N, C-alpha and C positions, 0 to 999 in steps of 0.2 A: 083313648084320649083322656087327658086330665085337665081340670080347671084349677089353676093356681090363683088363690085369693091371697094377696099379700098386702098387709097394712103397714105402711112405713111413714117415717117423718118426711114432711114436704121437702126439706132441704136435701134429701137423698134421692129424689126422683130422677134427676138428670144422670147421676152416676149409675143408678140401676138401669135406666133406659139404655145407656151406652153399653153396659155389659150384656143386656139382652140382645141388642143389635149385633154385637160381636159374636154371640152364640148362634146367630141366624134365626132368632125368633122373629116371625113375620108380622106379628100384631100384638097389641096390648092396649087395654083401655084403662085410663087413669081417672079416678073420680075423687074429687075433693070431699073429705068427710071430717067429722068430729067424733071423738069418742073418749072413753076412759077405761082404764083397767086397774091394775094394782095401785097405780099412782093416784087414782081417784081425782083426776083432773089436776090442775096445777094451782098453786097459790100465787097471788099477786098482792103487793102492798098498795094500799090506797090511804094516803094521809096517815101513815104509821102502822096501823094493825094489818095483819095478813088477812086476805079475804079469799074464799074459794072461788075460782074463776069458772069451774064447771068442766066442760069438755075441752079436749086438747085437739088442735088441728092435725089431721092426718091425710094421707093419700092412700086410697085403696086401688091396687092394681088387679086387673082381671086378665088372665092369660090362659089360652087353651093351647096345649102342647101334646105332642106324641108321648106315649108312656116312656119311651126310651130316652127322652130329653129331661125327665124329671130331676134327676140328681144334679145335672149341670145347671139347670135353671134355678133350682132351689139354692144351691151353693152360691151362685152368682148374686142372687138377691141378698142372701145372708152376708156375704163378704162386703157388698157395697152399702148395705143399709145399717150394719152394726156400728154402734158407737161405744157399746159397753155400758150405757146408761139406761135407767128405767125409761120405758116408752119407745124402745127401738121398733117395736111392732110384733106382728105375728104373721105366719104363713099357714094357710090351710090348703090341702091337696084333696080334690074332690073328683071322683070318676064322672066322665061325660059320656052319655049314651050315643049321641050323634051330633053332627054339626052340618049346617046347610049354608052354602054361599048363596045369598039372595040373588045376586046378579046372574050367575050361571046355572044354579041348581045343583052344583056339585055337592056331594055328601061325604061324610067321614073325614079321614085325614087329608084328602085332596082339597077339602073346603078350607083348610087352615091356610 
């Protein structure tokens, strides 16, 4: 199993969610977040001069999938979240040792 951590622009969340559902992904957690990377936050004008506004609003998606679904899920996120501009986000793929469904006690891929 793999954990996909995808940080995307908030306005791309619904498109990514629709693509994941179409692929049969059964669950996803979306967390509102703020961050910066190469763009170092964004600038805003306030009474003329530009001012550094700090962190940029983002959404972090947490998705646990079967290893075999990795390419399809990553490609769907990239296709739906890409604008071609700075700040489109990042995707990290992390191995998961186990998963447990709290309600039933199922473990492994059956818990997904």
